[in-house]
C-alpha positions as CSV (number, residue, x, y, z in Angstrom):
1,M,40.8,-74.0,-42.3
2,P,43.8,-75.9,-43.6
3,T,45.6,-78.2,-41.2
4,P,48.9,-76.2,-40.8
5,I,47.0,-73.0,-40.1
6,R,44.7,-74.7,-37.5
7,R,47.8,-76.1,-35.8
8,T,49.4,-72.7,-35.8
9,A,46.2,-71.1,-34.4
10,M,45.9,-73.7,-31.8
11,A,49.6,-73.3,-30.6
12,L,49.1,-69.6,-30.6
13,L,46.0,-69.8,-28.6
14,L,47.6,-72.1,-26.1
15,C,50.7,-69.9,-25.8
16,C,48.3,-67.0,-24.9
17,A,46.6,-69.0,-22.4
18,L,49.9,-69.9,-20.9
19,L,51.0,-66.1,-20.8
20,F,47.7,-64.9,-19.2
21,T,46.8,-67.7,-16.8
22,V,50.0,-69.2,-15.3
23,P,50.8,-66.1,-13.2
24,A,47.4,-66.4,-11.7
25,C,47.8,-69.9,-10.3
26,G,50.7,-68.8,-8.1
27,G,48.2,-68.6,-5.0
28,S,48.2,-71.0,-2.3
29,D,45.3,-73.2,-1.4
30,E,45.3,-72.2,2.1
31,A,43.1,-69.2,1.7
32,G,39.6,-69.3,0.7
33,G,36.3,-71.2,1.7
34,G,35.6,-74.8,2.5
35,A,35.7,-76.7,5.7
36,T,38.3,-75.6,8.3
37,P,39.6,-78.2,10.8
38,T,38.6,-77.8,14.4
39,S,41.0,-80.1,16.0
40,T,44.7,-81.3,15.5
41,E,43.5,-84.7,14.2
42,E,41.3,-83.1,11.6
43,A,44.0,-80.7,10.5
44,Q,46.3,-83.6,9.9
45,K,43.7,-85.5,8.0
46,F,42.9,-82.4,5.8
47,A,46.6,-81.9,5.3
48,K,47.1,-85.5,4.0
49,T,44.0,-85.3,1.8
50,R,45.1,-82.0,0.3
51,F,48.7,-83.3,-0.1
52,V,47.4,-86.4,-2.0
53,A,45.1,-84.4,-4.2
54,N,47.8,-81.7,-5.2
55,A,50.6,-84.4,-5.6
56,G,48.3,-86.6,-7.7
57,L,47.5,-83.8,-10.0
58,A,51.2,-82.9,-10.4
59,A,52.1,-86.5,-11.1
60,G,49.2,-86.9,-13.6
61,A,50.0,-83.7,-15.5
62,T,53.7,-84.7,-15.6
63,Y,53.2,-88.1,-16.8
64,Q,50.4,-87.3,-19.3
65,W,51.8,-84.1,-20.9
66,I,55.6,-84.2,-20.2
67,I,56.9,-87.7,-19.8
68,K,54.7,-89.6,-22.2
69,P,55.1,-87.3,-25.2
70,Y,58.8,-87.0,-24.6
71,R,59.2,-90.8,-24.6
72,A,57.1,-90.8,-27.8
73,G,59.5,-88.4,-29.4
74,K,57.0,-85.6,-29.7
75,F,59.6,-83.0,-28.5
76,K,62.0,-83.8,-31.2
77,E,62.8,-81.4,-34.1
78,G,60.4,-82.1,-36.9
79,A,58.2,-84.3,-35.0
80,D,54.5,-84.3,-36.0
81,G,52.5,-82.1,-33.5
82,R,55.7,-80.9,-31.9
83,K,54.7,-77.3,-31.3
84,L,51.4,-78.3,-29.6
85,A,53.1,-80.9,-27.5
86,L,55.7,-78.3,-26.4
87,V,53.0,-75.7,-25.5
88,K,51.0,-78.4,-23.4
89,A,54.3,-79.6,-21.7
90,G,55.0,-76.0,-20.8
91,L,51.6,-75.6,-19.3
92,A,51.9,-78.9,-17.6
93,G,55.3,-78.0,-16.3
94,A,53.9,-74.8,-14.7
95,F,50.8,-76.4,-13.3
96,A,52.8,-79.4,-11.7
97,Y,55.3,-77.1,-10.3
98,N,52.4,-75.0,-8.7
99,R,50.8,-78.2,-7.4
100,L,54.0,-79.6,-5.9
101,K,54.5,-76.3,-4.1
102,A,50.9,-76.6,-2.7
103,A,51.5,-80.2,-1.7
104,S,54.7,-79.2,0.0
105,N,52.8,-76.6,1.9
106,N,50.0,-79.1,2.8
107,A,52.7,-81.6,4.1
108,K,53.5,-79.1,6.9
109,G,50.2,-79.7,8.5
110,D,51.1,-83.3,9.4
111,P,54.3,-84.1,11.4
112,L,55.0,-87.4,9.7
113,L,54.2,-86.2,6.1
114,S,56.3,-82.9,6.9
115,K,59.3,-85.0,7.8
116,A,59.1,-87.2,4.7
117,V,58.6,-84.3,2.3
118,A,61.0,-81.6,3.8
119,P,64.1,-83.0,2.1
120,L,62.3,-82.7,-1.4
121,T,61.6,-78.9,-1.1
122,A,64.9,-77.9,-2.9
123,G,64.2,-80.4,-5.6
124,I,60.7,-79.0,-6.1
125,D,62.1,-75.4,-6.2
126,A,64.6,-76.5,-8.9
127,L,61.7,-77.2,-11.1
128,K,60.5,-73.6,-11.2
129,D,61.7,-72.6,-14.7
130,L,61.3,-76.1,-16.3
131,G,57.8,-75.3,-17.6
132,T,59.3,-72.5,-19.7
133,K,62.2,-74.6,-20.9
134,L,59.7,-77.1,-22.1
135,R,57.5,-74.6,-23.9
136,K,60.5,-73.2,-25.7
137,G,61.8,-76.5,-26.7
138,Q,64.9,-76.2,-24.7
139,A,64.4,-79.1,-22.2
140,S,66.9,-81.8,-22.2
141,D,66.8,-85.5,-21.1
142,A,68.0,-84.4,-17.7
143,D,65.3,-81.8,-17.3
144,V,62.5,-84.3,-18.1
145,G,64.1,-86.9,-15.9
146,A,64.2,-84.3,-13.0
147,F,60.5,-83.9,-13.2
148,E,60.0,-87.6,-13.2
149,N,62.4,-88.1,-10.3
150,I,60.8,-85.4,-8.1
151,I,57.4,-86.8,-8.8
152,N,58.5,-90.3,-7.8
153,Q,60.2,-89.0,-4.7
154,V,57.0,-87.0,-3.6
155,K,54.9,-90.1,-4.2
156,G,57.4,-92.2,-2.2
157,A,57.4,-89.7,0.7
158,G,53.7,-89.8,0.8
159,K,53.5,-93.6,0.8
160,T,55.9,-93.7,3.7
161,A,53.8,-91.2,5.7
162,G,50.5,-93.1,5.0
163,A,49.3,-90.7,2.2
164,E,49.6,-92.8,-0.9
165,V,49.7,-90.6,-4.2
166,K,47.9,-91.8,-7.3
167,D,48.3,-90.1,-10.6
168,K,45.2,-87.8,-11.5
169,V,45.3,-86.3,-14.9
170,P,44.1,-82.7,-14.7
171,S,41.7,-81.4,-17.4
172,T,43.1,-79.0,-20.0
173,S,41.1,-76.2,-18.3
174,Q,42.8,-77.0,-15.0
175,L,46.2,-76.7,-16.8
176,G,45.4,-73.3,-18.1
177,G,44.3,-72.1,-14.7
178,G,40.5,-72.2,-15.3
């Protein structure tokens, strides 16, 4: 298969994955199996652990598929691999928003973490449509900066509450909701 056709097919495949899987990842991670805390201390520990995991995935996806390609010029008109980079950024944006919302909900289980993250909920909500803007190639410097800023604020809030967040790059199957 010639390279331009292969790229177009890959971009089409990723767009379809975005359309069919992103709505499915809107659930909360509060339901489902797994261990359930039996004491307040355990509940707070689980809240911090889940917060760190979700915020780390959001940070990793944002850096790997939004900030890094943006700084490398991959989103500019005529850039080599632009379409694929935009599709990946769109998926990463939707994924990161979903994980940040989950992290915000997780923070409610720990009093100190809840106080640290509460002021950031409006900023997280403002990121809701940024994945779509990225996918369509309509994101500006300010939009990419907003993602980076919120991620840094969430990481800082976690650190002040004793829940240090480290970037964890999700797999491409996690991005697609698989």
